[in-house]
Structure formats: structure tokens, C-alpha cells
C-alpha positions as CSV (number, residue, x, y, z in Angstrom):
1,M,35.8,-0.5,31.2
2,S,36.3,2.6,28.8
3,N,32.4,3.1,28.5
4,D,31.6,3.4,32.3
5,I,28.2,2.8,33.4
6,R,29.0,5.9,36.0
7,A,29.3,8.6,33.1
8,R,25.4,8.8,32.9
9,L,24.0,7.1,36.0
10,S,22.7,10.0,37.6
11,G,20.3,10.4,34.6
12,V,18.2,7.3,36.1
13,G,19.4,7.1,39.1
14,A,16.1,8.4,40.6
15,T,15.6,6.3,43.7
16,G,12.6,8.0,45.5
17,R,9.0,8.6,44.7
18,I,8.7,10.6,41.3
19,S,6.2,13.1,40.9
20,A,4.1,12.9,37.4
21,G,4.1,16.7,37.6
22,N,6.0,17.1,34.3
23,G,3.1,16.5,32.2
24,R,4.4,12.8,31.9
25,G,1.9,10.7,33.7
26,Q,2.2,8.1,36.7
27,T,3.7,5.3,34.4
28,H,6.4,7.4,33.4
29,A,7.2,8.3,36.5
30,A,7.1,4.6,38.1
31,L,9.2,3.4,34.9
32,T,11.7,6.2,35.5
33,S,11.9,5.4,39.2
34,L,11.7,1.6,38.6
35,A,14.8,1.9,35.9
36,G,17.2,4.2,38.5
37,R,17.1,1.6,41.2
38,V,17.7,-1.0,38.7
39,A,20.6,1.0,37.7
40,E,22.1,1.8,41.0
41,Q,21.5,-1.5,42.6
42,V,23.2,-3.5,39.2
43,A,26.1,-0.8,39.3
44,H,26.7,-1.3,43.0
45,S,26.5,-5.1,42.9
46,L,29.0,-4.7,39.9
47,E,31.0,-2.5,41.9
48,L,31.0,0.1,38.8
49,L,30.4,3.0,41.2
50,G,33.8,2.7,42.9
51,G,34.7,4.1,46.1
52,S,33.5,7.8,45.2
53,G,29.9,6.3,44.5
54,D,30.0,4.3,47.8
55,G,28.2,7.2,49.7
56,G,27.8,4.8,52.8
57,S,25.7,2.5,51.5
58,R,27.3,-0.1,53.5
59,G,24.4,-2.6,54.2
60,R,22.1,-1.4,51.8
61,N,22.0,-5.1,49.7
62,F,20.1,-6.2,52.9
63,I,16.8,-6.1,50.9
64,Q,14.4,-9.1,50.5
65,P,15.6,-11.3,47.6
66,G,12.3,-11.3,46.4
67,D,11.9,-8.2,45.9
68,L,15.2,-6.5,45.0
69,Y,14.3,-3.3,43.1
70,D,11.0,-2.8,45.5
71,V,8.9,-3.4,42.9
72,R,5.8,-4.2,45.1
73,R,5.9,-1.0,46.5
74,Q,6.1,0.8,43.0
75,S,3.3,-1.1,41.8
76,N,1.3,-0.7,44.7
77,E,1.7,3.2,44.5
78,L,1.0,3.1,40.9
79,A,-2.3,1.1,41.4
80,R,-3.0,3.6,43.9
81,E,-2.8,6.5,41.7
82,L,-4.5,4.9,38.8
83,G,-7.5,3.7,40.8
84,A,-6.9,-0.1,40.0
85,D,-8.7,-3.0,41.4
86,A,-7.3,-6.1,42.8
87,A,-6.6,-7.7,39.0
88,Q,-5.4,-4.6,37.6
89,S,-3.0,-4.3,40.4
90,A,-1.7,-7.7,39.9
91,R,-1.1,-7.2,36.4
92,L,0.8,-3.7,36.9
93,N,2.9,-5.6,39.5
94,R,3.8,-8.2,36.7
95,A,4.4,-5.9,34.1
96,L,6.9,-3.9,36.6
97,D,8.4,-7.0,37.5
98,R,9.2,-7.8,33.9
99,F,10.1,-4.1,33.0
100,A,12.5,-4.3,36.4
101,E,14.1,-7.9,35.0
102,A,14.4,-6.7,31.3
103,C,16.5,-3.7,32.7
104,A,18.7,-5.5,34.9
105,T,19.4,-8.2,32.1
106,L,20.7,-5.4,29.6
107,I,22.3,-3.4,32.3
108,A,24.0,-6.5,33.8
109,A,25.0,-8.0,30.6
110,Q,26.5,-4.7,28.6
111,P,27.5,-2.4,31.8
112,A,27.9,0.7,30.3
113,A,26.5,3.7,29.5
114,F,25.0,3.0,26.4
115,S,22.7,0.5,28.3
116,V,21.5,2.8,30.7
117,E,21.1,5.5,28.0
118,R,19.2,2.8,26.1
119,V,17.1,2.1,29.4
120,R,16.1,6.2,29.4
121,A,15.4,6.5,26.0
122,V,13.1,3.7,26.1
123,V,11.4,5.4,29.4
124,E,11.3,8.9,27.7
125,E,9.7,7.4,24.9
126,Q,6.9,6.2,26.9
127,G,6.4,9.5,28.8
128,A,6.1,11.4,25.3
129,N,2.7,9.4,24.5
130,G,1.1,11.6,26.9
131,A,-2.1,9.2,26.4
132,A,-4.6,9.4,29.3
133,E,-3.9,7.2,32.0
134,N,-5.8,4.1,33.5
135,A,-4.8,0.9,34.6
136,E,-4.9,-0.8,31.3
137,S,-2.9,1.7,29.7
138,A,-0.3,1.7,32.0
139,C,0.3,-1.8,31.7
140,A,0.2,-1.4,28.0
141,A,2.7,1.0,28.2
142,I,5.0,-0.8,30.7
143,E,4.7,-4.1,28.4
144,H,5.9,-2.3,25.4
145,A,8.6,-0.5,27.9
146,S,9.4,-3.8,28.7
147,R,9.7,-5.4,25.0
148,A,11.6,-2.2,23.9
149,V,14.6,-3.0,26.4
150,E,14.3,-6.9,25.7
151,E,15.0,-5.8,22.2
152,A,17.5,-3.6,22.5
153,R,20.3,-4.1,19.8
154,W,23.5,-2.2,19.8
């Protein structure tokens, strides 16, 4: 493949908790972290990282199949940060599930750097809005990001 996903994987390769201290907010941090996990998992599953990107990750796919991208942990963390109630937490989880599915679909269907760049651009666009965050605005932003990824045209 001439447009290898490795080219810019590190751009969304965040696999841990990301601080919202960059002025972009908790929703942006959650989307960035989740997009990174999706890109890394898809690239690993499609063996697009090669031997150099393996990094001793043998056995890393032993994850509960119902939460391959650790969406539940991400949504719980975001809900806690935003002070969401139980219903809002469930809605955040559904929104992040949809976002993860949209990212995985795009990256797996077109496993190249431009797909990862498209996801990164969508996440950055969401972070540029800089609106005050609460659970409802977070859900709306995540749903908007999901639609943008789903509607990606190249």
C-alpha cells in the first residue's frame, strides 16, 4: 500500500487518558483518546504497523469483545468529569460507541494515512468550538463528530 497508515498514526496514537488542559475541553480529549485507540487497534489487526510497530504487544488483543476500544471506561471518565447523571452517562456511552464504530469503519475500509487524517481533522474541528461543556453539549458534539466521520468523502 502506498499510503500506509503508519505515516501519521502517531498523530492520533494516544492510548491513555488525555488531559483537557490544552483549552479544548473534556469532549475533545475523550474523542482524541478514543480515535487513537481505534486507529491503533485497526492498524494492529490489519498488520499495518509491521514488525517495528509491534512493540511487544503480543496478547494485546485479549480484550473483552464487547468493548474492544475501551469505550465504557472513556465514557465513564467523561461523565464523571462533566457531572453527568445516569441517563446522561448512558447517552454519552451510546454517542462514544457510535463514534468508535464510525472511526473503525472508515479506517478499516480505507486503511491509509488519509483516513486517519480525516478522523483527526474531525476531532480537531470539534475541539476548536471551545463551547462550555456539559453532558448535553458533549453528546451533541460527539454525535456531530460521528456524522462527520460517517459522511467522509474522498
